[in-house]
C-alpha positions as CSV (number, residue, x, y, z in Angstrom):
1,M,-132.5,10.5,101.3
2,D,-130.7,7.1,102.0
3,R,-127.6,9.1,103.2
4,Y,-129.6,10.9,105.8
5,I,-131.3,7.7,107.1
6,A,-128.0,6.0,107.4
7,S,-126.6,9.1,109.3
8,A,-129.6,9.0,111.7
9,L,-129.3,5.2,112.3
10,L,-125.6,5.7,113.1
11,I,-126.3,8.6,115.6
12,C,-129.0,6.3,117.3
13,C,-126.5,3.4,117.6
14,L,-124.0,5.8,119.3
15,I,-126.5,7.2,121.7
16,G,-127.7,3.6,122.5
17,D,-124.2,2.4,123.0
18,A,-123.4,5.5,125.3
19,Q,-126.5,4.6,127.5
20,G,-125.2,1.0,128.0
21,A,-121.5,1.5,128.3
22,P,-119.0,4.4,128.3
23,L,-118.4,5.5,124.7
24,E,-114.7,4.6,123.4
25,W,-112.9,7.3,121.7
26,E,-109.9,5.4,120.5
27,W,-110.8,6.1,117.0
28,L,-109.8,9.7,117.5
29,D,-106.3,8.9,117.9
30,E,-106.1,7.8,114.4
31,I,-107.1,11.1,113.1
32,G,-104.0,13.2,112.3
33,P,-103.6,16.9,112.6
34,P,-105.0,19.1,109.9
35,P,-102.6,19.9,107.1
36,Q,-100.7,23.1,107.5
37,S,-98.4,24.9,105.2
38,S,-95.6,27.4,106.2
39,L,-93.3,30.1,104.8
40,A,-90.5,31.3,107.0
41,V,-87.9,33.9,106.5
42,N,-84.8,34.1,108.7
43,L,-82.1,36.6,108.9
44,G,-78.7,36.1,110.9
45,L,-75.7,38.1,112.1
46,D,-72.5,37.5,114.0
47,D,-69.9,39.7,115.7
48,A,-67.4,38.7,113.0
49,D,-69.2,40.7,110.3
50,G,-71.0,37.6,109.1
51,W,-74.6,37.3,107.9
52,S,-77.0,34.8,106.7
53,R,-80.5,34.8,105.2
54,Q,-82.8,31.8,104.5
55,L,-86.3,31.1,103.0
56,D,-88.0,27.9,104.0
57,L,-91.3,26.8,102.4
58,S,-93.2,23.6,103.7
59,L,-96.4,22.5,101.9
60,A,-98.9,20.1,103.1
61,G,-99.6,17.1,100.8
62,P,-102.1,14.3,100.5
63,L,-102.1,11.8,103.3
64,F,-100.6,14.2,105.8
65,S,-97.2,14.1,103.7
66,R,-95.0,17.2,103.4
67,F,-92.9,18.8,100.8
68,D,-90.1,21.1,101.9
69,F,-88.0,23.7,100.0
70,S,-85.2,26.0,101.2
71,Y,-82.8,28.5,99.9
72,G,-80.3,30.4,101.8
73,K,-77.2,32.4,101.4
74,S,-74.3,33.2,103.9
75,H,-71.1,35.5,104.3
76,V,-68.2,34.7,106.4
77,E,-65.2,36.7,107.0
78,S,-61.9,35.5,108.4
79,D,-58.4,37.1,108.5
80,Q,-57.5,35.5,105.2
81,A,-60.7,35.5,103.1
82,Q,-64.3,36.4,102.6
83,L,-66.5,33.7,101.8
84,E,-70.1,33.6,100.4
85,T,-71.9,30.2,100.2
86,D,-75.4,29.3,98.7
87,Y,-77.7,26.7,100.0
88,Y,-80.5,24.9,98.2
89,S,-82.6,21.9,99.5
90,L,-85.8,20.1,98.7
91,G,-87.3,17.2,100.5
92,F,-90.4,15.1,101.1
93,T,-91.6,13.0,104.0
94,T,-94.6,10.8,104.5
95,D,-97.0,11.5,107.7
96,P,-94.3,12.5,110.4
97,L,-96.6,11.3,113.1
98,A,-97.2,7.8,111.8
99,E,-95.6,4.9,113.5
100,V,-93.1,4.8,110.6
101,A,-92.3,7.8,108.4
102,I,-90.0,7.9,105.5
103,S,-88.4,10.9,104.0
104,A,-85.9,11.8,101.4
105,G,-84.2,14.9,100.1
106,F,-81.4,16.6,98.2
107,E,-79.4,19.6,99.0
108,E,-76.4,21.5,97.6
109,W,-74.1,23.9,99.5
110,G,-71.1,25.8,98.9
111,D,-69.4,28.2,96.5
112,E,-69.0,27.1,92.9
113,D,-65.6,29.0,92.6
114,A,-64.2,27.2,95.7
115,L,-66.2,23.9,97.1
116,T,-69.5,22.6,96.6
117,I,-71.4,19.6,98.4
118,E,-74.4,17.7,97.0
119,T,-76.2,15.5,99.3
120,L,-78.7,12.9,98.7
121,W,-80.2,11.6,102.0
122,L,-82.9,9.3,103.2
123,G,-84.7,9.2,106.6
124,F,-86.4,6.4,108.4
125,T,-88.3,7.6,111.5
126,F,-89.9,5.2,114.2
127,N,-92.4,6.8,116.5
128,L,-92.5,4.5,119.5
129,G,-94.9,6.4,121.9
130,D,-92.9,8.8,123.8
131,L,-89.6,8.0,122.0
132,S,-88.7,8.8,118.3
133,V,-85.9,7.3,116.6
134,T,-84.6,8.4,113.1
135,L,-81.8,6.8,111.0
136,V,-80.3,8.9,108.3
137,P,-78.0,7.3,105.6
138,Q,-76.8,9.9,103.1
139,Q,-74.4,10.2,100.1
140,R,-72.3,13.4,99.5
141,D,-70.6,14.4,96.3
142,I,-67.8,16.9,97.1
143,R,-66.0,19.0,94.4
144,L,-63.0,21.1,95.1
145,Q,-62.0,23.8,92.7
146,V,-58.3,24.0,91.7
147,S,-55.9,27.0,91.1
148,D,-55.9,28.3,87.6
149,W,-52.5,27.2,86.7
150,Y,-53.3,23.7,87.7
151,R,-56.4,23.5,85.5
152,R,-54.0,22.3,82.7
153,R,-53.9,18.9,84.5
154,A,-57.4,18.8,86.1
155,D,-60.4,21.2,86.1
156,H,-61.3,20.1,89.8
157,V,-61.0,17.4,92.2
158,D,-63.9,15.0,93.3
159,L,-64.5,12.9,96.3
160,E,-67.3,11.1,98.0
161,S,-68.5,10.7,101.5
162,R,-71.0,7.9,102.6
163,D,-72.4,9.0,106.0
164,I,-74.7,7.6,108.6
165,G,-76.8,9.5,111.3
166,L,-79.0,8.7,114.3
167,M,-81.3,10.9,115.9
168,L,-83.4,10.4,119.1
169,S,-86.0,12.4,120.8
170,Y,-87.8,11.6,124.1
171,F,-91.0,13.3,125.0
172,T,-92.1,13.4,128.8
173,A,-95.5,13.5,130.2
174,D,-95.0,17.0,131.6
175,G,-94.0,18.6,128.2
176,W,-90.1,18.3,128.1
177,V,-88.5,17.2,125.1
178,F,-84.9,15.5,125.1
179,S,-82.9,15.0,122.0
180,G,-79.7,13.9,120.8
181,S,-77.9,13.1,117.4
182,Y,-74.7,11.6,116.0
183,F,-73.4,11.6,112.5
184,N,-70.3,10.0,111.2
185,Y,-68.7,10.9,107.8
186,D,-66.6,8.3,105.7
187,Y,-64.7,10.1,102.9
188,S,-63.4,8.1,99.8
189,E,-60.0,10.0,100.3
190,N,-57.8,10.8,103.2
191,V,-58.9,14.6,103.4
192,S,-56.4,15.2,106.3
193,R,-53.8,15.6,103.6
194,L,-55.4,18.8,102.7
195,D,-53.7,20.1,106.1
196,E,-50.8,17.9,106.4
197,D,-49.3,18.1,102.8
198,D,-47.7,21.6,102.0
199,R,-48.1,21.1,98.3
200,V,-51.9,21.6,98.4
201,I,-51.4,25.5,98.8
202,Y,-50.1,25.2,95.1
203,I,-53.0,23.2,93.8
204,F,-56.1,24.6,95.7
205,P,-57.1,28.2,96.2
206,L,-57.2,29.6,99.7
207,D,-61.0,29.8,99.6
208,T,-61.2,26.1,98.7
209,L,-59.0,25.3,101.6
210,D,-61.0,27.4,103.9
211,L,-64.3,25.7,103.1
212,A,-62.7,22.3,103.3
213,S,-61.7,22.8,106.7
214,G,-65.4,22.4,107.6
215,L,-65.6,18.7,106.5
216,D,-66.4,16.9,109.6
217,D,-65.1,13.7,110.6
218,Y,-68.2,13.3,113.1
219,R,-70.7,15.6,114.9
220,Y,-72.9,15.1,117.8
221,S,-75.4,17.3,119.6
222,I,-77.9,17.2,122.6
223,G,-80.8,19.4,123.2
224,I,-83.7,20.1,125.8
225,G,-86.9,21.9,125.0
226,K,-90.1,22.8,126.9
227,L,-93.3,24.5,126.0
228,I,-93.8,27.5,128.5
229,G,-97.4,28.7,128.0
230,E,-97.5,29.1,124.2
231,I,-93.8,29.8,123.9
232,S,-91.4,27.1,122.8
233,V,-87.9,27.2,124.4
234,D,-85.1,25.0,123.1
235,L,-81.5,24.8,124.3
236,D,-79.2,23.0,122.0
237,W,-75.4,22.1,122.1
238,S,-73.4,20.5,119.3
239,R,-69.7,19.6,118.9
240,S,-67.8,18.5,115.7
241,R,-64.3,17.5,114.6
242,S,-62.8,18.5,111.4
243,A,-61.6,15.6,109.4
244,V,-59.1,18.0,107.6
245,D,-57.2,19.5,110.5
246,G,-58.7,17.7,113.6
247,N,-60.1,21.0,115.1
248,Y,-63.1,21.0,117.2
249,A,-66.0,23.5,116.8
250,T,-68.8,23.8,119.6
251,V,-72.0,25.7,119.1
252,T,-74.5,26.4,121.8
253,S,-77.8,28.1,121.0
254,L,-81.1,29.1,122.7
255,L,-84.2,29.4,120.6
256,F,-87.6,31.0,121.5
257,D,-90.7,30.3,119.1
258,I,-93.3,32.8,120.0
259,P,-96.7,32.7,118.5
260,L,-98.1,36.1,117.4
261,N,-101.5,34.9,116.4
262,D,-103.1,31.9,114.5
263,Q,-101.1,32.9,111.4
264,F,-97.8,34.2,112.4
265,S,-94.9,33.2,114.8
266,L,-91.8,35.0,115.7
267,N,-88.5,32.9,116.1
268,I,-85.6,34.5,118.1
269,M,-82.2,32.6,118.4
270,G,-79.0,33.7,120.1
271,G,-75.8,31.6,120.5
272,V,-72.0,31.2,120.7
273,Q,-69.5,29.4,118.6
274,D,-66.1,28.2,119.9
275,V,-63.5,26.8,117.5
276,D,-59.9,25.5,118.5
277,Y,-57.9,27.6,115.9
278,A,-59.5,31.0,117.1
279,E,-58.9,32.7,120.5
280,D,-62.2,34.7,120.3
281,K,-65.7,33.3,120.5
282,I,-68.2,34.3,117.7
283,L,-71.6,35.5,119.2
284,F,-74.5,35.0,116.6
285,S,-78.2,35.9,116.5
286,N,-81.0,35.1,114.2
287,L,-84.5,36.6,113.7
288,G,-87.3,34.8,111.8
289,L,-90.8,35.2,111.0
290,T,-93.3,32.3,110.0
291,L,-96.5,32.5,108.2
292,F,-99.0,29.5,108.6
293,W,-101.8,28.7,106.4
């Protein structure tokens, strides 16, 4: 009974306050969005006979925190090799809409018979009204497999990379989102020797050298997005420089996120990749379906 009396008194106080002065609603800003979990399946293809598939699970946690899990597999073909890589990741973040959000995660990528990269990262996000700033320090452990005959001297070759990334997002009053990022990678060894020293072809398999060419020196990107009706449209452009051979790779993509109903959304993405060492550009596409609950 005391609970109902207290509730009635609170309502009376609010009504009385509303009669004397406009009711203030600032306390509503402190209430975050309802927790929502999701499961996404994505399938990708390109015109170089490559393919990819990925499963992403995001679970809502207490105090608006989130737990994220991903698994993916991709296949790439070139004139010299056919490569399949696996991708695993798990992460955690505090309330992403709070003034300060902290995240952490671990991921592994690569082929155990060629090259693997284990990454441990932290994220510090500062939401400053219409501007969001994220600082991402990370540690990567990179393992390169060697040729069979060389295993008498060493089973593999290890190196480290201590990296730093900065991401910015700006939100305008009329619904536009502008974003940019920059990552710099600092290796414990001079990885350019994998391209400049001819002896490496006797130490490392071709698959290892092909994957190692993707070790970036730095990478930066810019993007622009807009919510048109209920459809989210994003245009992204990124460019990276290989720390091994100095070649540049440029990727441009266009993404449409289309809500189907309250539980499902369709993701359609297409783009083009251009690398210095290949004459032809690679066209790629991705189709995804996301379930929310």
